[in-house]
C-alpha positions in Angstrom: 35.7 -36.2 -4.3 33.7 -33.2 -5.5 34.0 -31.9 -9.0 35.9 -28.9 -7.6 38.6 -31.3 -6.4 38.7 -32.8 -9.9 39.1 -29.5 -11.7 41.6 -28.0 -9.4 45.0 -27.2 -11.0 46.9 -29.8 -9.0 45.5 -32.7 -7.1 46.4 -33.4 -3.5 49.1 -35.9 -4.3 50.6 -33.8 -7.1 49.0 -35.3 -10.1 48.3 -32.8 -12.8 44.5 -32.6 -13.2 43.4 -29.3 -14.7 40.2 -27.8 -16.0 39.3 -28.6 -19.6 39.5 -24.8 -20.4 43.2 -24.6 -19.5 44.4 -28.0 -20.7 44.8 -26.9 -24.3 47.1 -24.1 -23.2 49.2 -26.2 -20.8 49.4 -29.4 -22.8 49.8 -28.2 -26.4 52.6 -30.8 -26.8 50.8 -33.4 -24.8 53.9 -33.8 -22.5 53.7 -37.0 -20.6 56.1 -35.6 -17.9 53.5 -32.9 -17.1 51.8 -35.6 -15.2 53.5 -37.3 -12.2 53.5 -41.1 -12.1 50.3 -42.1 -10.2 50.8 -44.3 -7.2 47.2 -45.3 -6.5 46.8 -42.9 -3.6 45.5 -40.1 -5.8 41.7 -39.6 -6.0 41.6 -40.3 -9.7 43.4 -43.7 -9.2 42.4 -44.9 -5.7 40.2 -47.6 -7.0 42.5 -48.8 -9.8 44.8 -51.8 -9.1 48.0 -50.2 -10.4 50.0 -53.3 -10.8 47.5 -54.7 -13.2 48.1 -51.7 -15.6 51.2 -53.4 -16.8 53.3 -50.2 -16.9 50.8 -48.0 -18.8 50.9 -45.5 -16.0 54.7 -45.2 -15.5 56.1 -45.3 -19.0 57.5 -48.8 -18.9 54.9 -50.2 -21.3 56.5 -49.5 -24.6 54.7 -50.4 -27.8 55.5 -53.8 -29.1 52.6 -54.4 -31.4 49.6 -52.8 -33.1 45.9 -52.9 -32.7 44.3 -53.9 -36.0 41.5 -51.6 -37.2 39.0 -52.9 -39.7 36.2 -50.6 -41.0 32.8 -51.5 -42.3 31.6 -48.1 -43.2 28.3 -46.7 -44.5 28.8 -45.6 -48.1 28.1 -42.0 -47.1 30.9 -42.0 -44.4 34.6 -41.5 -45.0 37.2 -43.5 -43.0 40.8 -42.5 -43.2 44.1 -43.6 -41.7 46.2 -40.5 -40.9 49.5 -39.7 -39.3 49.8 -38.1 -35.9 50.7 -34.7 -37.5 47.1 -34.4 -38.8 45.8 -31.0 -37.5 42.3 -32.3 -36.8 43.5 -34.6 -34.0 43.1 -33.3 -30.5 40.2 -30.9 -31.3 37.7 -32.6 -29.0 39.9 -32.5 -26.0 43.4 -33.2 -24.6 44.7 -35.9 -22.3 43.6 -35.6 -18.7 45.9 -38.1 -17.0 49.3 -39.7 -17.6 48.0 -42.8 -19.3 46.1 -40.8 -21.8 49.1 -38.5 -22.4 51.3 -41.6 -22.9 48.8 -43.0 -25.4 48.7 -39.6 -27.3 52.5 -39.4 -27.5 52.9 -43.0 -28.5 50.4 -43.8 -31.3 51.8 -43.8 -34.9 48.6 -43.5 -36.9 45.0 -42.6 -36.2 41.6 -43.6 -37.7 39.4 -40.6 -38.6 35.7 -41.2 -39.4 33.9 -38.3 -41.0 30.2 -37.8 -41.7 29.9 -34.9 -44.0 27.7 -31.8 -43.6 23.9 -32.6 -43.9 24.7 -36.3 -44.6 22.5 -39.0 -43.2 24.2 -42.4 -43.1 22.2 -45.3 -44.4 23.7 -47.8 -42.0 25.9 -47.9 -38.9 29.7 -47.6 -39.4 31.5 -50.3 -37.5 35.2 -50.1 -36.5 36.5 -53.5 -35.4 39.6 -53.1 -33.2 41.6 -56.3 -32.4 44.2 -56.2 -29.7 47.9 -56.6 -30.4 48.0 -60.1 -29.0 48.9 -61.7 -25.7 51.9 -60.1 -24.0 52.0 -57.2 -26.5 51.4 -53.5 -26.0 49.8 -51.0 -28.4 48.6 -47.4 -28.4 45.9 -46.0 -30.6 43.8 -43.0 -31.5 40.3 -42.7 -33.1 38.4 -39.6 -34.1 34.7 -39.4 -35.2 33.6 -36.2 -36.8 29.9 -35.5 -37.5 29.7 -32.2 -39.4 26.8 -29.7 -39.2 23.4 -31.4 -39.5 24.9 -34.8 -40.1 23.2 -38.0 -38.7 25.0 -41.3 -38.2 25.7 -44.2 -35.9 29.2 -45.5 -35.1 30.2 -48.8 -33.3 33.6 -49.3 -31.8 34.0 -53.1 -31.3 37.1 -54.0 -29.1 38.1 -57.7 -29.1 41.3 -59.8 -28.7 44.2 -59.9 -26.3 47.0 -57.6 -25.1 47.5 -54.3 -23.4 46.0 -51.2 -25.1 45.6 -47.5 -24.3 44.0 -44.9 -26.5 42.2 -41.6 -26.9 38.9 -41.4 -28.7 37.4 -38.2 -29.9 33.8 -37.4 -30.9 33.2 -34.0 -32.5 29.6 -32.9 -33.4 28.9 -29.8 -35.5 25.8 -27.6 -35.2 22.6 -29.7 -35.3 24.5 -33.0 -35.8 23.0 -36.2 -34.4 25.3 -39.1 -33.5 24.8 -42.4 -31.8 28.0 -44.1 -30.6 28.3 -47.7 -29.1 31.7 -48.6 -27.6 31.9 -52.3 -26.9 34.7 -53.8 -24.8 34.4 -57.5 -25.3 38.1 -58.4 -24.7 39.7 -61.7 -24.0 40.3 -62.6 -20.3 43.9 -61.4 -20.4 43.4 -57.9 -21.9 44.0 -54.6 -20.3 42.3 -51.5 -21.9 42.6 -47.9 -20.6 40.7 -45.4 -22.7 40.0 -41.7 -22.4 37.1 -40.6 -24.6 36.5 -36.9 -25.4 33.0 -35.7 -26.4 32.5 -32.2 -27.8 29.0 -31.0 -28.8 28.3 -28.0 -31.0 25.2 -25.9 -31.0 21.9 -27.9 -30.8 23.9 -31.2 -31.4 22.6 -34.5 -30.0 24.8 -37.3 -28.9 23.9 -40.7 -27.5 27.0 -42.3 -26.2 26.7 -46.0 -25.1 29.5 -47.9 -23.3 29.3 -51.7 -23.0 32.0 -53.5 -21.0 31.9 -57.3 -20.8 35.4 -58.8 -21.1 39.0 -58.1 -20.2 41.2 -58.4 -17.1 41.1 -54.6 -16.4 39.1 -52.1 -18.3 39.1 -48.4 -17.4 36.9 -46.0 -19.5 36.9 -42.3 -19.0 34.4 -40.3 -21.1 34.7 -36.4 -20.7 32.0 -34.3 -22.3 32.0 -30.6 -23.1 29.5 -28.3 -24.8 30.8 -25.8 -27.3 27.6 -23.9 -27.6 24.0 -23.8 -26.3 21.3 -26.3 -27.0 23.4 -29.5 -26.8 21.7 -32.7 -25.8 23.9 -35.5 -24.3 22.8 -39.0 -23.2 25.5 -41.2 -21.6 24.5 -44.8 -21.2 26.4 -47.8 -19.9 26.0 -51.5 -19.4 28.7 -53.6 -17.7 28.9 -57.2 -16.4 32.0 -58.3 -14.4 33.0 -61.9 -13.7 35.5 -63.3 -11.1 38.7 -61.3 -10.9 37.7 -58.7 -13.5 38.1 -55.0 -12.7 35.8 -52.6 -14.7 36.0 -48.9 -14.1 33.9 -46.2 -15.6 34.7 -42.5 -14.9 32.5 -39.8 -16.4 32.9 -36.0 -16.4 30.2 -33.7 -17.9 31.3 -30.1 -18.0 28.3 -27.7 -18.4 30.0 -24.4 -19.2 27.4 -22.9 -21.6 23.6 -22.2 -21.2 20.6 -24.3 -22.1 22.2 -27.8 -22.5 20.9 -31.1 -21.3 22.7 -34.2 -20.1 21.3 -37.5 -18.9 23.5 -40.3 -17.5 22.4 -43.9 -16.8 24.8 -46.7 -16.1 23.8 -50.2 -14.9 26.1 -53.1 -14.0 26.0 -56.6 -12.7 28.8 -58.6 -10.9 29.3 -62.2 -10.0 32.3 -64.3 -8.8 35.1 -63.8 -6.3 37.0 -60.4 -6.6 34.8 -59.1 -9.4 35.0 -55.3 -8.9 33.3 -52.5 -10.7 33.8 -48.8 -10.2 31.5 -46.0 -11.4 32.4 -42.3 -10.9 30.0 -39.7 -12.2 31.1 -36.1 -12.0 28.8 -33.3 -13.3 29.9 -29.6 -13.1 27.4 -26.8 -13.8 29.4 -23.6 -14.2 28.2 -20.1 -13.3 27.5 -19.3 -17.0 25.5 -22.5 -17.7 22.0 -21.1 -16.9 19.1 -23.3 -18.0 21.1 -26.6 -17.6 19.1 -29.8 -17.1 21.1 -32.7 -15.9 20.6 -36.1 -14.1 22.8 -39.0 -13.4 21.9 -42.5 -12.3 24.0 -45.6 -11.4 22.6 -49.0 -10.4 24.6 -52.1 -9.5 23.3 -55.7 -9.0 25.6 -58.0 -7.0 24.8 -61.6 -8.0 27.1 -63.5 -5.8 29.2 -63.0 -2.6 32.8 -61.9 -3.0 31.9 -59.2 -5.6 32.2 -55.5 -4.9 30.7 -52.4 -6.6 31.8 -48.8 -5.8 29.6 -46.0 -7.0 30.4 -42.3 -6.4 28.1 -39.6 -8.0 29.3 -36.0 -7.7 27.3 -32.9 -8.6 28.6 -29.3 -8.3 26.4 -26.3 -9.2 27.7 -22.8 -9.5 24.4 -21.1 -10.5 20.9 -21.2 -9.2 19.4 -20.5 -12.6 19.0 -24.2 -13.8 16.1 -26.3 -15.1 17.0 -29.2 -13.0 19.9 -31.3 -11.5 20.1 -34.5 -9.6 21.7 -37.9 -9.1 21.0 -41.3 -7.7 23.1 -44.4 -6.9 22.2 -47.8 -5.5 23.9 -51.2 -5.1 22.1 -54.3 -4.0 21.4 -58.0 -4.3 18.4 -59.7 -5.8 15.1 -58.4 -4.7 13.7 -61.3 -2.6 10.1 -60.1 -3.3 10.6 -60.3 -7.0 12.1 -63.8 -6.7 9.2 -64.9 -4.4 6.6 -63.5 -6.9 8.1 -65.4 -9.8 8.6 -68.6 -7.8 5.0 -68.5 -6.5 4.0 -68.8 -10.1 5.9 -72.0 -10.7 9.1 -70.5 -12.0 12.3 -72.2 -10.7 14.7 -70.1 -8.7 17.5 -70.2 -11.2 15.2 -69.1 -14.0 13.7 -66.5 -11.8 17.1 -65.0 -11.1 17.8 -64.8 -14.9 14.5 -63.0 -15.5 15.4 -60.4 -12.8 18.8 -59.7 -14.4 17.2 -59.5 -17.9 14.7 -57.0 -16.6 17.5 -55.0 -14.8 19.3 -54.5 -18.1 16.2 -54.1 -20.3 16.0 -50.3 -20.0 19.6 -49.9 -21.4 19.2 -52.5 -24.1 16.1 -50.9 -25.5 18.0 -47.7 -26.0 20.5 -49.4 -28.4 18.7 -49.0 -31.6 21.2 -50.9 -33.7 19.6 -54.4 -33.9 22.7 -56.5 -34.6 24.5 -54.9 -31.6 21.5 -55.2 -29.3 21.1 -58.9 -30.2 24.8 -59.6 -29.7 24.7 -58.0 -26.2 21.6 -59.9 -25.3 23.4 -63.2 -26.2 26.4 -62.1 -24.2 24.3 -61.4 -21.1 22.6 -64.8 -21.5 26.0 -66.4 -21.6 27.0 -64.6 -18.4 23.8 -65.8 -16.8 24.6 -69.4 -17.5 27.3 -69.2 -14.9 24.9 -68.0 -12.1 24.1 -70.8 -9.7 21.0 -71.0 -7.6 
């Protein structure tokens, strides 16, 4: 699928997929029925095992519980629980598919994190979101606001069981700098479908990191837009799928204004029967977006037979006046030469394989500049590697 397909008014199978510019006009009320029930034949859903969504896509998944939200905030950061009538909600973007629309129409309260103008947070703000419990369904909404020239780091830590769909918003004012880490470390039974909306003001800088480790099915869809020139966006991802897990990451970067930069790098590893990962990277450079500099990269490492990785980078350019644009994607098994090199120096094969995987993820981990999060992820990767046989 090209980005033009994604941004057409109506997808081939009738699913409402409209450009970000016109969504606000059409979906002011976030009408779920504006989207047809997906069947799995639509381009946006063709990789997703629909039966495992537990009714999130067709309206049969009614809320039977709540996701618990606990905040450990920096003293300079304000965290609020607000009702759905709060006028700030929805400012970063509106639902782009039926599940996101269902989540927006179903949540009862939202968590709003605000970093005030010219405020520099002294420590990361952590939101711990615990699922509604086995067999229960919940919907949620989180918004993070970094006002002009603010600087902060925010961690969204998802754990527990249940079925959960949400919308997450990140709004950055002029000159703001924000680092976000969204960790999906769910229990084996959990289903999580999340649409994340990223909106950058003039000269704003956002480093957005997604880490997916647990869950039965996890589908993350970050959509980024630039409100003014000079925005700098880095989208990073790390995922590790085990037997039977489905992990799907769908990114859309909309360059509609001049002189903005985006860089995407996602890396994933898979092991075990029916482990499945999907990465879709869409970048659109509109005619007005002169001076754009963008690149997207996806790498997948298949550790055992029976695992499958799908990777689809898309790049559409409507102007020739750009600084640079490109993409790359690769999926492969262990590098035999690397293994041979390590084994020739007396390292056992199993240990050598672990070293290769550590090296594979090292580039992403070094970009997570929150020590406690980085150490936790390193430990989680080590635990995953314990399951790798020779």
